[in-house]
C-alpha positions as CSV (number, residue, x, y, z in Angstrom):
1,M,121.8,109.6,127.6
2,K,123.9,108.0,124.9
3,R,121.8,104.9,125.4
4,S,118.9,106.2,124.5
5,V,120.1,107.8,121.4
6,V,121.4,104.6,120.2
7,F,118.4,102.7,121.5
8,A,116.2,105.2,119.2
9,I,118.6,104.7,116.3
10,V,117.7,101.2,116.5
11,V,113.7,101.3,116.5
12,L,113.9,103.9,113.5
13,S,116.0,101.4,111.3
14,F,113.7,98.2,112.6
15,I,110.7,100.6,111.7
16,C,112.2,101.5,108.2
17,T,113.4,97.7,107.2
18,I,109.2,97.1,108.2
19,F,107.8,99.9,105.6
20,T,110.6,98.9,103.0
21,G,109.5,95.1,102.9
22,A,105.8,95.9,103.2
23,F,106.0,99.1,100.3
24,A,108.8,98.0,97.8
25,Q,108.1,95.8,95.6
26,E,111.6,94.7,94.2
27,R,111.9,93.3,90.7
28,K,114.1,90.0,91.2
29,P,115.1,88.4,88.4
30,A,113.4,85.0,87.8
31,S,114.9,81.7,89.0
32,L,112.0,80.0,89.0
33,T,111.6,76.9,86.6
34,K,108.3,77.0,84.4
35,Q,107.0,74.4,87.2
36,Q,108.0,77.3,90.2
37,A,106.3,79.9,88.1
38,E,102.9,78.0,88.0
39,E,102.9,77.5,91.4
40,F,104.1,81.1,92.4
41,I,100.7,82.2,90.9
42,K,98.5,79.3,92.3
43,G,96.7,82.0,94.8
44,W,96.4,84.7,91.9
45,P,92.5,85.3,91.2
46,G,91.1,83.7,88.0
47,E,91.6,86.1,84.9
48,A,95.3,86.5,86.1
49,K,96.1,83.4,86.8
50,K,94.7,81.6,83.8
51,S,96.4,85.3,81.5
52,A,99.6,84.1,83.1
53,T,99.4,80.6,82.6
54,A,98.9,80.7,78.8
55,M,102.1,82.9,79.1
56,I,104.3,80.6,80.9
57,Q,102.7,78.1,78.6
58,K,103.9,79.6,75.2
59,Y,107.2,82.0,76.5
60,G,108.4,79.6,79.7
61,A,109.3,81.1,83.0
62,P,109.4,84.9,83.5
63,N,112.6,87.1,83.5
64,E,111.4,88.9,86.5
65,Y,108.8,88.9,88.9
66,T,107.4,90.2,92.2
67,E,104.6,89.6,94.0
68,S,101.6,91.3,92.2
69,M,103.3,90.8,88.4
70,L,105.7,88.4,86.1
71,I,107.6,89.9,83.2
72,W,109.0,89.0,80.3
73,N,111.5,90.4,78.5
74,N,111.9,90.4,74.2
75,N,109.5,87.8,74.0
76,G,108.2,86.9,70.5
77,P,107.5,90.2,68.6
78,W,107.2,92.0,72.2
79,M,109.7,94.1,73.8
80,R,108.2,93.2,77.3
81,T,105.2,91.8,78.7
82,I,103.3,91.7,82.2
83,V,100.8,89.9,83.4
84,Y,99.0,91.8,86.7
85,R,98.0,89.6,89.6
86,E,95.5,92.6,89.9
87,E,92.4,92.5,87.7
88,T,91.2,95.8,86.4
89,D,87.4,96.2,85.0
90,H,86.9,97.3,81.2
91,H,83.7,97.3,79.6
92,F,85.0,97.5,76.0
93,P,84.1,95.8,73.6
94,M,82.4,93.9,76.7
95,P,83.0,93.7,80.5
96,H,86.6,91.6,81.0
97,K,89.2,92.1,83.1
98,D,92.8,93.8,82.1
99,V,95.5,91.7,83.4
100,L,97.8,91.3,80.2
101,E,99.9,94.4,78.9
102,Q,102.3,94.0,76.2
103,F,105.1,96.7,74.6
104,V,106.1,97.1,71.2
105,G,108.5,100.2,70.3
106,Y,106.4,102.3,68.1
107,E,106.5,106.4,67.2
108,V,103.1,108.1,67.7
109,P,102.3,111.5,66.0
110,V,101.0,113.7,69.3
111,D,98.7,114.7,67.0
112,K,97.1,110.6,67.2
113,Y,97.1,110.7,70.9
114,D,93.5,112.3,70.9
115,D,92.2,109.6,68.9
116,L,94.1,106.6,70.7
117,A,92.5,107.9,74.2
118,Q,89.1,107.6,72.2
119,Y,89.8,104.6,70.3
120,D,90.8,102.3,73.5
121,G,91.6,103.3,77.4
122,S,93.9,100.3,77.3
123,V,95.8,101.2,74.6
124,I,98.9,103.1,76.0
125,V,101.5,105.4,74.8
126,E,104.6,106.7,75.9
127,R,106.0,109.4,73.8
128,T,109.5,109.4,76.4
129,K,110.1,105.9,75.6
130,G,108.7,105.8,72.4
131,E,106.7,102.7,73.3
132,I,102.8,102.0,72.7
133,S,100.9,98.5,74.8
134,A,98.1,97.4,75.2
135,R,96.3,95.3,78.1
136,C,93.4,92.9,78.1
137,D,93.4,89.2,79.0
138,K,93.9,87.6,75.9
139,E,97.3,87.8,74.0
140,E,95.3,87.9,70.7
141,A,92.8,90.6,71.8
142,N,96.2,93.0,72.5
143,F,97.9,92.2,68.5
144,L,94.1,93.5,67.6
145,A,94.0,96.7,69.7
146,L,97.6,97.6,68.6
147,N,96.9,96.4,65.0
148,L,93.9,99.1,65.3
149,A,96.4,101.5,66.5
150,H,98.2,101.2,63.8
151,D,95.6,101.5,61.2
152,I,94.4,105.2,63.3
153,V,98.2,106.2,63.2
154,A,98.4,105.4,59.2
155,G,94.9,107.0,58.8
156,K,93.5,103.9,57.6
157,R,90.8,104.0,60.3
158,S,88.4,106.2,61.6
159,V,88.2,105.7,65.6
160,E,84.2,104.8,65.3
161,D,85.4,102.3,62.1
162,A,88.2,100.9,64.4
163,R,85.8,100.5,67.8
164,N,83.3,98.3,65.3
165,F,85.9,96.5,63.9
166,Y,87.4,95.6,67.5
167,A,84.0,94.3,68.6
168,Q,83.3,92.1,65.3
169,T,86.4,90.4,65.3
170,I,86.3,90.0,69.3
171,S,83.0,88.2,68.6
172,A,84.9,86.1,65.9
173,L,87.7,85.1,68.0
174,M,85.3,84.0,71.0
175,K,83.2,81.6,68.3
176,G,86.7,80.0,67.8
177,E,87.8,81.8,64.4
178,K,91.3,83.2,64.0
179,P,91.3,86.7,62.1
180,G,94.3,87.8,61.0
181,Y,94.8,90.8,63.2
182,T,94.4,89.0,66.3
183,Q,97.6,86.5,65.4
184,K,100.2,88.9,64.8
185,L,101.3,92.8,64.6
186,M,100.6,93.9,60.9
187,F,103.0,96.8,61.1
188,T,106.8,96.7,61.8
189,S,107.9,97.1,65.2
190,K,110.8,100.2,66.0
191,R,113.6,100.2,68.7
192,N,114.7,103.6,69.7
193,A,111.4,105.2,68.8
194,G,111.7,107.8,71.7
195,D,110.9,111.4,71.6
196,K,113.1,113.1,74.4
197,D,111.7,116.4,74.1
198,K,113.4,119.7,74.1
199,P,114.8,121.9,77.3
200,A,112.4,124.3,78.1
201,M,115.3,126.7,79.7
202,S,117.7,128.7,78.1
203,E,121.9,126.8,78.3
204,A,122.5,129.5,80.5
205,Q,119.7,129.1,82.8
206,M,120.2,125.3,82.9
207,R,123.8,126.0,84.0
208,E,122.7,128.8,86.8
209,M,120.4,125.9,88.2
210,K,123.6,123.3,88.0
211,N,125.6,125.8,90.1
212,K,123.3,126.3,92.6
């Protein structure tokens, strides 16, 4: 009986190890050189590899990596840059693959969330963390997306105006021009812009919950 129990524990441990390795993508601090990072992405799909190569060339080896992403922290104007191996189809303003997401600290008033959602589904606001990100295939497009998001928040543009300007500017970029909105952030990002919200329970209720 004892031997059977020990055997069952060993088998269970072995199964857990397999599942952990298969499903848990641990972020690894990068010990990759620039050359090793380029080798690492050789098997990635075309647009993901192209974006990753551009970021490696501009910002050097990533700070962290997993099998499905490369991560840079505090690179250039960004709090964080992530290149994903998985390519996500996005048809605004024209069909392309979303693979490059870049984050800045920014506070968005709650009454502007709907406008930003209508403007571009690949502009993502995280209220609690105080971050806004843009996800596209080029850094220039992310600058453009976030600059226009700021214009909407500041009341300088309507959603329709921002979408039209985005399409026109991307067209100019593809013709070899360098519109200002695609070259840098046109606003000052803000660290510690998070909104912790507030409790929905009284202090007495929270104390009671903690004591259980």
